[in-house]
Gaussian input, Z-matrix of N, CA and C with variables (Angstrom, degrees):
# hf/3-21g

backbone

0 1
 N
 C     1     B1
 C     2     B2     1     A1
 N     3     B3     2     A2     1     D1
 C     4     B4     3     A3     2     D2
 C     5     B5     4     A4     3     D3
 N     6     B6     5     A5     4     D4
 C     7     B7     6     A6     5     D5
 C     8     B8     7     A7     6     D6
 N     9     B9     8     A8     7     D7
 C    10    B10     9     A9     8     D8
 C    11    B11    10    A10     9     D9
 N    12    B12    11    A11    10    D10
 C    13    B13    12    A12    11    D11
 C    14    B14    13    A13    12    D12
 N    15    B15    14    A14    13    D13
 C    16    B16    15    A15    14    D14
 C    17    B17    16    A16    15    D15
 N    18    B18    17    A17    16    D16
 C    19    B19    18    A18    17    D17
 C    20    B20    19    A19    18    D18
 N    21    B21    20    A20    19    D19
 C    22    B22    21    A21    20    D20
 C    23    B23    22    A22    21    D21
 N    24    B24    23    A23    22    D22
 C    25    B25    24    A24    23    D23
 C    26    B26    25    A25    24    D24
 N    27    B27    26    A26    25    D25
 C    28    B28    27    A27    26    D26
 C    29    B29    28    A28    27    D27
 N    30    B30    29    A29    28    D28
 C    31    B31    30    A30    29    D29
 C    32    B32    31    A31    30    D30
 N    33    B33    32    A32    31    D31
 C    34    B34    33    A33    32    D32
 C    35    B35    34    A34    33    D33
 N    36    B36    35    A35    34    D34
 C    37    B37    36    A36    35    D35
 C    38    B38    37    A37    36    D36
 N    39    B39    38    A38    37    D37
 C    40    B40    39    A39    38    D38
 C    41    B41    40    A40    39    D39
 N    42    B42    41    A41    40    D40
 C    43    B43    42    A42    41    D41
 C    44    B44    43    A43    42    D42
 N    45    B45    44    A44    43    D43
 C    46    B46    45    A45    44    D44
 C    47    B47    46    A46    45    D45
 N    48    B48    47    A47    46    D46
 C    49    B49    48    A48    47    D47
 C    50    B50    49    A49    48    D48
 N    51    B51    50    A50    49    D49
 C    52    B52    51    A51    50    D50
 C    53    B53    52    A52    51    D51
 N    54    B54    53    A53    52    D52
 C    55    B55    54    A54    53    D53
 C    56    B56    55    A55    54    D54
 N    57    B57    56    A56    55    D55
 C    58    B58    57    A57    56    D56
 C    59    B59    58    A58    57    D57
 N    60    B60    59    A59    58    D58
 C    61    B61    60    A60    59    D59
 C    62    B62    61    A61    60    D60
 N    63    B63    62    A62    61    D61
 C    64    B64    63    A63    62    D62
 C    65    B65    64    A64    63    D63
 N    66    B66    65    A65    64    D64
 C    67    B67    66    A66    65    D65
 C    68    B68    67    A67    66    D66
 N    69    B69    68    A68    67    D67
 C    70    B70    69    A69    68    D68
 C    71    B71    70    A70    69    D69
 N    72    B72    71    A71    70    D70
 C    73    B73    72    A72    71    D71
 C    74    B74    73    A73    72    D72
 N    75    B75    74    A74    73    D73
 C    76    B76    75    A75    74    D74
 C    77    B77    76    A76    75    D75
 N    78    B78    77    A77    76    D76
 C    79    B79    78    A78    77    D77
 C    80    B80    79    A79    78    D78
 N    81    B81    80    A80    79    D79
 C    82    B82    81    A81    80    D80
 C    83    B83    82    A82    81    D81
 N    84    B84    83    A83    82    D82
 C    85    B85    84    A84    83    D83
 C    86    B86    85    A85    84    D84
 N    87    B87    86    A86    85    D85
 C    88    B88    87    A87    86    D86
 C    89    B89    88    A88    87    D87
 N    90    B90    89    A89    88    D88
 C    91    B91    90    A90    89    D89
 C    92    B92    91    A91    90    D90
 N    93    B93    92    A92    91    D91
 C    94    B94    93    A93    92    D92
 C    95    B95    94    A94    93    D93
 N    96    B96    95    A95    94    D94
 C    97    B97    96    A96    95    D95
 C    98    B98    97    A97    96    D96
 N    99    B99    98    A98    97    D97
 C   100   B100    99    A99    98    D98
 C   101   B101   100   A100    99    D99
 N   102   B102   101   A101   100   D100
 C   103   B103   102   A102   101   D101
 C   104   B104   103   A103   102   D102
 N   105   B105   104   A104   103   D103
 C   106   B106   105   A105   104   D104
 C   107   B107   106   A106   105   D105
 N   108   B108   107   A107   106   D106
 C   109   B109   108   A108   107   D107
 C   110   B110   109   A109   108   D108
 N   111   B111   110   A110   109   D109
 C   112   B112   111   A111   110   D110
 C   113   B113   112   A112   111   D111
 N   114   B114   113   A113   112   D112
 C   115   B115   114   A114   113   D113
 C   116   B116   115   A115   114   D114
 N   117   B117   116   A116   115   D115
 C   118   B118   117   A117   116   D116
 C   119   B119   118   A118   117   D117
 N   120   B120   119   A119   118   D118
 C   121   B121   120   A120   119   D119
 C   122   B122   121   A121   120   D120
 N   123   B123   122   A122   121   D121
 C   124   B124   123   A123   122   D122
 C   125   B125   124   A124   123   D123
 N   126   B126   125   A125   124   D124
 C   127   B127   126   A126   125   D125
 C   128   B128   127   A127   126   D126
 N   129   B129   128   A128   127   D127
 C   130   B130   129   A129   128   D128
 C   131   B131   130   A130   129   D129
 N   132   B132   131   A131   130   D130
 C   133   B133   132   A132   131   D131
 C   134   B134   133   A133   132   D132
 N   135   B135   134   A134   133   D133
 C   136   B136   135   A135   134   D134
 C   137   B137   136   A136   135   D135
 N   138   B138   137   A137   136   D136
 C   139   B139   138   A138   137   D137
 C   140   B140   139   A139   138   D138
 N   141   B141   140   A140   139   D139
 C   142   B142   141   A141   140   D140
 C   143   B143   142   A142   141   D141
 N   144   B144   143   A143   142   D142
 C   145   B145   144   A144   143   D143
 C   146   B146   145   A145   144   D144
 N   147   B147   146   A146   145   D145
 C   148   B148   147   A147   146   D146
 C   149   B149   148   A148   147   D147
 N   150   B150   149   A149   148   D148
 C   151   B151   150   A150   149   D149
 C   152   B152   151   A151   150   D150
 N   153   B153   152   A152   151   D151
 C   154   B154   153   A153   152   D152
 C   155   B155   154   A154   153   D153
 N   156   B156   155   A155   154   D154
 C   157   B157   156   A156   155   D155
 C   158   B158   157   A157   156   D156
 N   159   B159   158   A158   157   D157
 C   160   B160   159   A159   158   D158
 C   161   B161   160   A160   159   D159
 N   162   B162   161   A161   160   D160
 C   163   B163   162   A162   161   D161
 C   164   B164   163   A163   162   D162
 N   165   B165   164   A164   163   D163
 C   166   B166   165   A165   164   D164
 C   167   B167   166   A166   165   D165
 N   168   B168   167   A167   166   D166
 C   169   B169   168   A168   167   D167
 C   170   B170   169   A169   168   D168
 N   171   B171   170   A170   169   D169
 C   172   B172   171   A171   170   D170
 C   173   B173   172   A172   171   D171
 N   174   B174   173   A173   172   D172
 C   175   B175   174   A174   173   D173
 C   176   B176   175   A175   174   D174
 N   177   B177   176   A176   175   D175
 C   178   B178   177   A177   176   D176
 C   179   B179   178   A178   177   D177
 N   180   B180   179   A179   178   D178
 C   181   B181   180   A180   179   D179
 C   182   B182   181   A181   180   D180
 N   183   B183   182   A182   181   D181
 C   184   B184   183   A183   182   D182
 C   185   B185   184   A184   183   D183
 N   186   B186   185   A185   184   D184
 C   187   B187   186   A186   185   D185
 C   188   B188   187   A187   186   D186
 N   189   B189   188   A188   187   D187
 C   190   B190   189   A189   188   D188
 C   191   B191   190   A190   189   D189
 N   192   B192   191   A191   190   D190
 C   193   B193   192   A192   191   D191
 C   194   B194   193   A193   192   D192
 N   195   B195   194   A194   193   D193
 C   196   B196   195   A195   194   D194
 C   197   B197   196   A196   195   D195
 N   198   B198   197   A197   196   D196
 C   199   B199   198   A198   197   D197
 C   200   B200   199   A199   198   D198
 N   201   B201   200   A200   199   D199
 C   202   B202   201   A201   200   D200
 C   203   B203   202   A202   201   D201
 N   204   B204   203   A203   202   D202
 C   205   B205   204   A204   203   D203
 C   206   B206   205   A205   204   D204
 N   207   B207   206   A206   205   D205
 C   208   B208   207   A207   206   D206
 C   209   B209   208   A208   207   D207
 N   210   B210   209   A209   208   D208
 C   211   B211   210   A210   209   D209
 C   212   B212   211   A211   210   D210
 N   213   B213   212   A212   211   D211
 C   214   B214   213   A213   212   D212
 C   215   B215   214   A214   213   D213
 N   216   B216   215   A215   214   D214
 C   217   B217   216   A216   215   D215
 C   218   B218   217   A217   216   D216
 N   219   B219   218   A218   217   D217
 C   220   B220   219   A219   218   D218
 C   221   B221   220   A220   219   D219
 N   222   B222   221   A221   220   D220
 C   223   B223   222   A222   221   D221
 C   224   B224   223   A223   222   D222
 N   225   B225   224   A224   223   D223
 C   226   B226   225   A225   224   D224
 C   227   B227   226   A226   225   D225
 N   228   B228   227   A227   226   D226
 C   229   B229   228   A228   227   D227
 C   230   B230   229   A229   228   D228
 N   231   B231   230   A230   229   D229
 C   232   B232   231   A231   230   D230
 C   233   B233   232   A232   231   D231
 N   234   B234   233   A233   232   D232
 C   235   B235   234   A234   233   D233
 C   236   B236   235   A235   234   D234
 N   237   B237   236   A236   235   D235
 C   238   B238   237   A237   236   D236
 C   239   B239   238   A238   237   D237
 N   240   B240   239   A239   238   D238
 C   241   B241   240   A240   239   D239
 C   242   B242   241   A241   240   D240
 N   243   B243   242   A242   241   D241
 C   244   B244   243   A243   242   D242
 C   245   B245   244   A244   243   D243
 N   246   B246   245   A245   244   D244
 C   247   B247   246   A246   245   D245
 C   248   B248   247   A247   246   D246
 N   249   B249   248   A248   247   D247
 C   250   B250   249   A249   248   D248
 C   251   B251   250   A250   249   D249
 N   252   B252   251   A251   250   D250
 C   253   B253   252   A252   251   D251
 C   254   B254   253   A253   252   D252
 N   255   B255   254   A254   253   D253
 C   256   B256   255   A255   254   D254
 C   257   B257   256   A256   255   D255
 N   258   B258   257   A257   256   D256
 C   259   B259   258   A258   257   D257
 C   260   B260   259   A259   258   D258
 N   261   B261   260   A260   259   D259
 C   262   B262   261   A261   260   D260
 C   263   B263   262   A262   261   D261
 N   264   B264   263   A263   262   D262
 C   265   B265   264   A264   263   D263
 C   266   B266   265   A265   264   D264
 N   267   B267   266   A266   265   D265
 C   268   B268   267   A267   266   D266
 C   269   B269   268   A268   267   D267
 N   270   B270   269   A269   268   D268
 C   271   B271   270   A270   269   D269
 C   272   B272   271   A271   270   D270
 N   273   B273   272   A272   271   D271
 C   274   B274   273   A273   272   D272
 C   275   B275   274   A274   273   D273
 N   276   B276   275   A275   274   D274
 C   277   B277   276   A276   275   D275
 C   278   B278   277   A277   276   D276
 N   279   B279   278   A278   277   D277
 C   280   B280   279   A279   278   D278
 C   281   B281   280   A280   279   D279
 N   282   B282   281   A281   280   D280
 C   283   B283   282   A282   281   D281
 C   284   B284   283   A283   282   D282
 N   285   B285   284   A284   283   D283
 C   286   B286   285   A285   284   D284
 C   287   B287   286   A286   285   D285

   B1=1.4373
   B2=1.5696
   B3=1.4713
   B4=1.4425
   B5=1.5565
   B6=1.3186
   B7=1.4356
   B8=1.4231
   B9=1.3732
   B10=1.4324
   B11=1.4518
   B12=1.3546
   B13=1.6433
   B14=1.4852
   B15=1.2526
   B16=1.5144
   B17=1.3547
   B18=1.4501
   B19=1.5422
   B20=1.4257
   B21=1.3799
   B22=1.5089
   B23=1.4770
   B24=1.3375
   B25=1.4441
   B26=1.5928
   B27=1.3526
   B28=1.3544
   B29=1.5893
   B30=1.2034
   B31=1.4736
   B32=1.5159
   B33=1.3486
   B34=1.4484
   B35=1.5425
   B36=1.2365
   B37=1.5150
   B38=1.4467
   B39=1.3585
   B40=1.5500
   B41=1.4373
   B42=1.4231
   B43=1.4697
   B44=1.4324
   B45=1.3185
   B46=1.5030
   B47=1.4862
   B48=1.3301
   B49=1.5675
   B50=1.5525
   B51=1.3700
   B52=1.4754
   B53=1.5371
   B54=1.3113
   B55=1.4839
   B56=1.5260
   B57=1.3187
   B58=1.3774
   B59=1.4959
   B60=1.3202
   B61=1.4044
   B62=1.5683
   B63=1.3839
   B64=1.4826
   B65=1.4436
   B66=1.4182
   B67=1.4337
   B68=1.6362
   B69=1.2603
   B70=1.4258
   B71=1.4705
   B72=1.3722
   B73=1.5774
   B74=1.5197
   B75=1.3601
   B76=1.4263
   B77=1.4836
   B78=1.4073
   B79=1.4708
   B80=1.5509
   B81=1.2901
   B82=1.4593
   B83=1.5155
   B84=1.3683
   B85=1.3300
   B86=1.5097
   B87=1.3529
   B88=1.4510
   B89=1.6052
   B90=1.3620
   B91=1.5227
   B92=1.4001
   B93=1.4468
   B94=1.4869
   B95=1.4786
   B96=1.3895
   B97=1.3507
   B98=1.4713
   B99=1.2611
   B100=1.5424
   B101=1.5848
   B102=1.3077
   B103=1.3812
   B104=1.6887
   B105=1.2613
   B106=1.5645
   B107=1.4426
   B108=1.3340
   B109=1.5010
   B110=1.5126
   B111=1.4664
   B112=1.3667
   B113=1.5365
   B114=1.3232
   B115=1.4804
   B116=1.5559
   B117=1.3934
   B118=1.6701
   B119=1.5326
   B120=1.2500
   B121=1.4938
   B122=1.4923
   B123=1.3617
   B124=1.4671
   B125=1.5147
   B126=1.3536
   B127=1.4939
   B128=1.5939
   B129=1.2574
   B130=1.4066
   B131=1.4069
   B132=1.4005
   B133=1.4627
   B134=1.6087
   B135=1.4727
   B136=1.5716
   B137=1.5052
   B138=1.3041
   B139=1.5176
   B140=1.4587
   B141=1.3031
   B142=1.5435
   B143=1.4987
   B144=1.3460
   B145=1.4364
   B146=1.5470
   B147=1.3566
   B148=1.3682
   B149=1.6085
   B150=1.4604
   B151=1.4402
   B152=1.3724
   B153=1.4199
   B154=1.3999
   B155=1.6907
   B156=1.3199
   B157=1.6071
   B158=1.5575
   B159=1.4097
   B160=1.4372
   B161=1.3886
   B162=1.3573
   B163=1.4421
   B164=1.6068
   B165=1.2977
   B166=1.3838
   B167=1.5339
   B168=1.1545
   B169=1.5497
   B170=1.4895
   B171=1.2941
   B172=1.5768
   B173=1.4543
   B174=1.2985
   B175=1.4915
   B176=1.4978
   B177=1.4048
   B178=1.4774
   B179=1.5828
   B180=1.2965
   B181=1.4752
   B182=1.5358
   B183=1.3766
   B184=1.3677
   B185=1.5996
   B186=1.3847
   B187=1.4465
   B188=1.4855
   B189=1.3162
   B190=1.4894
   B191=1.6261
   B192=1.2791
   B193=1.4447
   B194=1.5087
   B195=1.1810
   B196=1.6004
   B197=1.4939
   B198=1.4020
   B199=1.4389
   B200=1.5672
   B201=1.3210
   B202=1.5272
   B203=1.5524
   B204=1.4275
   B205=1.4758
   B206=1.5268
   B207=1.4173
   B208=1.4654
   B209=1.5693
   B210=1.2841
   B211=1.3893
   B212=1.5367
   B213=1.3828
   B214=1.4666
   B215=1.5568
   B216=1.2909
   B217=1.4790
   B218=1.4619
   B219=1.3638
   B220=1.5394
   B221=1.5800
   B222=1.3186
   B223=1.5475
   B224=1.4990
   B225=1.3547
   B226=1.4127
   B227=1.5798
   B228=1.3342
   B229=1.5305
   B230=1.5039
   B231=1.2695
   B232=1.5140
   B233=1.5493
   B234=1.3712
   B235=1.4777
   B236=1.4618
   B237=1.2871
   B238=1.5248
   B239=1.4898
   B240=1.3317
   B241=1.5291
   B242=1.5432
   B243=1.3879
   B244=1.5377
   B245=1.3971
   B246=1.2632
   B247=1.4423
   B248=1.6150
   B249=1.3534
   B250=1.4475
   B251=1.4784
   B252=1.2721
   B253=1.3710
   B254=1.5531
   B255=1.3337
   B256=1.3747
   B257=1.4802
   B258=1.3924
   B259=1.4164
   B260=1.5651
   B261=1.2753
   B262=1.5313
   B263=1.5102
   B264=1.2130
   B265=1.4573
   B266=1.5482
   B267=1.3200
   B268=1.3370
   B269=1.5918
   B270=1.3251
   B271=1.4064
   B272=1.4594
   B273=1.3738
   B274=1.4915
   B275=1.3847
   B276=1.3638
   B277=1.5655
   B278=1.5132
   B279=1.2586
   B280=1.5634
   B281=1.5818
   B282=1.3654
   B283=1.4180
   B284=1.5335
   B285=1.4175
   B286=1.4098
   B287=1.4527
   A1=108.96
   A2=112.53
   A3=115.87
   A4=107.41
   A5=114.11
   A6=117.47
   A7=110.23
   A8=116.65
   A9=123.20
   A10=113.21
   A11=110.88
   A12=118.91
   A13=101.26
   A14=113.13
   A15=123.12
   A16=109.38
   A17=117.13
   A18=120.94
   A19=107.30
   A20=112.58
   A21=122.01
   A22=108.81
   A23=118.67
   A24=125.57
   A25=103.47
   A26=115.74
   A27=125.69
   A28=105.42
   A29=123.93
   A30=128.65
   A31=110.29
   A32=116.79
   A33=116.70
   A34=104.03
   A35=117.08
   A36=127.41
   A37=107.95
   A38=111.66
   A39=125.16
   A40=109.17
   A41=119.75
   A42=118.39
   A43=115.83
   A44=115.02
   A45=125.55
   A46=115.72
   A47=113.69
   A48=120.67
   A49=99.06
   A50=116.60
   A51=118.56
   A52=118.35
   A53=113.49
   A54=117.15
   A55=117.78
   A56=119.61
   A57=121.29
   A58=110.24
   A59=117.49
   A60=122.64
   A61=105.33
   A62=120.51
   A63=125.73
   A64=101.77
   A65=116.03
   A66=118.02
   A67=114.24
   A68=118.32
   A69=120.20
   A70=111.77
   A71=113.54
   A72=114.38
   A73=106.27
   A74=113.43
   A75=114.64
   A76=116.56
   A77=116.63
   A78=116.90
   A79=112.54
   A80=116.57
   A81=124.51
   A82=109.47
   A83=121.97
   A84=127.81
   A85=117.05
   A86=113.61
   A87=119.73
   A88=102.51
   A89=108.75
   A90=107.36
   A91=115.60
   A92=113.84
   A93=119.85
   A94=118.22
   A95=117.07
   A96=118.14
   A97=121.18
   A98=111.89
   A99=114.39
   A100=108.64
   A101=119.93
   A102=125.87
   A103=109.33
   A104=107.98
   A105=112.36
   A106=107.02
   A107=121.88
   A108=121.86
   A109=108.69
   A110=119.05
   A111=117.94
   A112=115.13
   A113=115.76
   A114=124.29
   A115=105.51
   A116=116.09
   A117=117.26
   A118=101.41
   A119=120.00
   A120=119.02
   A121=111.15
   A122=118.62
   A123=120.71
   A124=117.43
   A125=114.51
   A126=118.90
   A127=115.95
   A128=121.91
   A129=125.82
   A130=115.19
   A131=121.46
   A132=125.34
   A133=110.12
   A134=107.44
   A135=108.06
   A136=109.16
   A137=117.67
   A138=123.97
   A139=107.19
   A140=114.66
   A141=122.74
   A142=114.63
   A143=115.08
   A144=124.03
   A145=106.40
   A146=113.48
   A147=122.30
   A148=120.00
   A149=109.48
   A150=111.52
   A151=119.18
   A152=113.98
   A153=122.63
   A154=117.66
   A155=106.75
   A156=110.61
   A157=100.66
   A158=108.81
   A159=124.32
   A160=110.28
   A161=118.78
   A162=125.13
   A163=107.39
   A164=116.43
   A165=119.56
   A166=111.74
   A167=124.03
   A168=126.07
   A169=113.16
   A170=119.75
   A171=123.33
   A172=110.39
   A173=117.96
   A174=127.32
   A175=108.64
   A176=111.51
   A177=116.51
   A178=110.96
   A179=117.98
   A180=120.16
   A181=114.54
   A182=116.27
   A183=127.66
   A184=112.56
   A185=110.34
   A186=119.73
   A187=110.35
   A188=118.00
   A189=124.00
   A190=106.15
   A191=118.56
   A192=118.58
   A193=110.23
   A194=121.06
   A195=123.21
   A196=107.06
   A197=121.71
   A198=120.82
   A199=117.63
   A200=107.34
   A201=118.39
   A202=112.19
   A203=109.57
   A204=111.39
   A205=111.34
   A206=121.40
   A207=124.25
   A208=106.17
   A209=119.88
   A210=118.84
   A211=118.23
   A212=118.37
   A213=129.52
   A214=112.44
   A215=117.05
   A216=121.42
   A217=107.30
   A218=114.30
   A219=125.88
   A220=107.60
   A221=116.91
   A222=118.47
   A223=106.88
   A224=114.99
   A225=123.64
   A226=106.59
   A227=112.72
   A228=124.89
   A229=111.20
   A230=110.96
   A231=116.22
   A232=104.56
   A233=114.49
   A234=122.99
   A235=110.44
   A236=116.48
   A237=118.06
   A238=106.52
   A239=116.05
   A240=119.26
   A241=112.84
   A242=110.69
   A243=114.71
   A244=109.61
   A245=114.49
   A246=122.55
   A247=110.89
   A248=113.48
   A249=112.47
   A250=108.86
   A251=119.78
   A252=125.49
   A253=110.49
   A254=124.70
   A255=124.70
   A256=116.36
   A257=119.01
   A258=122.67
   A259=118.02
   A260=113.63
   A261=120.00
   A262=107.51
   A263=113.88
   A264=121.25
   A265=107.30
   A266=116.12
   A267=122.62
   A268=111.93
   A269=120.19
   A270=124.90
   A271=116.79
   A272=116.28
   A273=121.01
   A274=105.49
   A275=117.95
   A276=119.06
   A277=108.53
   A278=109.00
   A279=118.07
   A280=110.29
   A281=115.46
   A282=118.97
   A283=108.47
   A284=114.82
   A285=114.16
   A286=108.06
   D1=134.09
   D2=-176.60
   D3=-89.91
   D4=159.16
   D5=-179.44
   D6=-95.35
   D7=141.19
   D8=179.78
   D9=-86.57
   D10=133.65
   D11=-176.42
   D12=-84.83
   D13=140.31
   D14=165.64
   D15=-108.55
   D16=141.16
   D17=176.20
   D18=-103.45
   D19=145.19
   D20=172.62
   D21=-129.28
   D22=148.65
   D23=172.30
   D24=-106.18
   D25=128.46
   D26=177.34
   D27=-105.31
   D28=115.34
   D29=170.66
   D30=-105.34
   D31=141.40
   D32=-166.51
   D33=-168.54
   D34=165.19
   D35=171.76
   D36=-113.92
   D37=121.63
   D38=176.43
   D39=-109.89
   D40=107.99
   D41=-178.08
   D42=48.43
   D43=52.81
   D44=-178.85
   D45=53.85
   D46=35.24
   D47=-178.75
   D48=-130.95
   D49=113.24
   D50=167.19
   D51=-58.35
   D52=127.27
   D53=177.50
   D54=-139.36
   D55=169.07
   D56=-178.11
   D57=-147.64
   D58=147.54
   D59=-173.80
   D60=-139.71
   D61=140.29
   D62=177.32
   D63=-104.96
   D64=127.04
   D65=172.60
   D66=-126.80
   D67=155.78
   D68=174.49
   D69=-106.89
   D70=146.45
   D71=174.99
   D72=-149.07
   D73=156.84
   D74=177.78
   D75=-82.94
   D76=-13.64
   D77=174.64
   D78=-94.12
   D79=166.65
   D80=-174.22
   D81=-83.84
   D82=-10.22
   D83=168.78
   D84=-118.34
   D85=152.45
   D86=176.85
   D87=-141.09
   D88=91.43
   D89=-177.82
   D90=-69.65
   D91=162.57
   D92=177.48
   D93=-52.71
   D94=-39.32
   D95=171.84
   D96=-61.13
   D97=-37.92
   D98=173.97
   D99=-69.34
   D100=-36.12
   D101=177.21
   D102=-61.23
   D103=-41.58
   D104=-178.18
   D105=-67.85
   D106=-41.53
   D107=-178.32
   D108=-66.82
   D109=-39.39
   D110=179.56
   D111=-66.31
   D112=-33.82
   D113=-176.47
   D114=-73.24
   D115=-37.56
   D116=179.50
   D117=-66.35
   D118=-47.56
   D119=-175.97
   D120=-60.33
   D121=-43.98
   D122=175.40
   D123=-59.86
   D124=-48.68
   D125=178.84
   D126=-82.32
   D127=-18.32
   D128=-179.18
   D129=-110.72
   D130=10.09
   D131=-170.81
   D132=-62.95
   D133=-26.69
   D134=-175.51
   D135=-106.04
   D136=11.37
   D137=176.84
   D138=-69.06
   D139=135.63
   D140=177.07
   D141=-71.01
   D142=-25.08
   D143=-167.93
   D144=-104.10
   D145=102.39
   D146=177.18
   D147=-66.74
   D148=-9.81
   D149=176.50
   D150=-78.50
   D151=-0.26
   D152=169.63
   D153=-66.11
   D154=-33.95
   D155=-177.51
   D156=-87.16
   D157=145.68
   D158=175.28
   D159=-72.21
   D160=169.08
   D161=178.41
   D162=-72.79
   D163=152.45
   D164=175.40
   D165=-55.50
   D166=-35.01
   D167=179.97
   D168=-91.99
   D169=14.98
   D170=-179.61
   D171=-56.24
   D172=143.85
   D173=171.97
   D174=-70.35
   D175=161.36
   D176=177.05
   D177=-61.38
   D178=-39.77
   D179=172.61
   D180=-51.75
   D181=-50.39
   D182=-178.59
   D183=-56.38
   D184=-51.63
   D185=-179.85
   D186=-58.85
   D187=-45.62
   D188=-172.21
   D189=-75.17
   D190=-32.48
   D191=174.78
   D192=-75.70
   D193=-40.07
   D194=176.32
   D195=-62.24
   D196=-41.46
   D197=176.36
   D198=-57.65
   D199=-41.77
   D200=176.70
   D201=-60.68
   D202=-36.95
   D203=-177.47
   D204=-70.05
   D205=-26.73
   D206=-179.55
   D207=-92.99
   D208=5.06
   D209=173.46
   D210=99.64
   D211=11.49
   D212=-179.29
   D213=-101.24
   D214=110.21
   D215=-172.61
   D216=-130.25
   D217=170.74
   D218=169.57
   D219=49.59
   D220=51.72
   D221=175.71
   D222=-74.88
   D223=131.96
   D224=172.22
   D225=-137.68
   D226=129.99
   D227=179.67
   D228=-110.22
   D229=122.77
   D230=179.20
   D231=-125.65
   D232=130.72
   D233=171.90
   D234=-70.57
   D235=132.80
   D236=178.98
   D237=-94.25
   D238=125.13
   D239=-177.03
   D240=-91.62
   D241=-18.60
   D242=170.71
   D243=-150.32
   D244=161.62
   D245=-179.95
   D246=-77.61
   D247=144.46
   D248=173.61
   D249=-88.78
   D250=145.56
   D251=178.72
   D252=-64.50
   D253=132.17
   D254=177.95
   D255=-49.13
   D256=133.70
   D257=-179.54
   D258=76.80
   D259=17.81
   D260=-179.37
   D261=-126.53
   D262=152.53
   D263=175.93
   D264=-124.56
   D265=112.20
   D266=-175.44
   D267=-56.06
   D268=141.71
   D269=175.32
   D270=78.31
   D271=8.11
   D272=-176.48
   D273=-118.42
   D274=135.30
   D275=177.18
   D276=-75.54
   D277=143.06
   D278=-174.43
   D279=-113.51
   D280=122.83
   D281=177.10
   D282=-61.73
   D283=146.21
   D284=-177.95
   D285=-83.87

């Protein structure tokens, strides 16, 4: 039997710029600390200093604190229950 992928939207602020990422996961939950690690990897992948990344066993508080140090704040994770149609923005009126 195959595993069902769940999609999550991560909304956050990166260096005073609101951003969003869509991620897939095997589990039904995508905790904020996991999102923080994902975002740090995403934004710091080309960083020369590996000291920016927290230890693999870092606590939730450590992950969120380290994310804030590199400019990632206000992390919110929302599970997407259905896909958006391409080219549309939910909740906004569209001109004919």
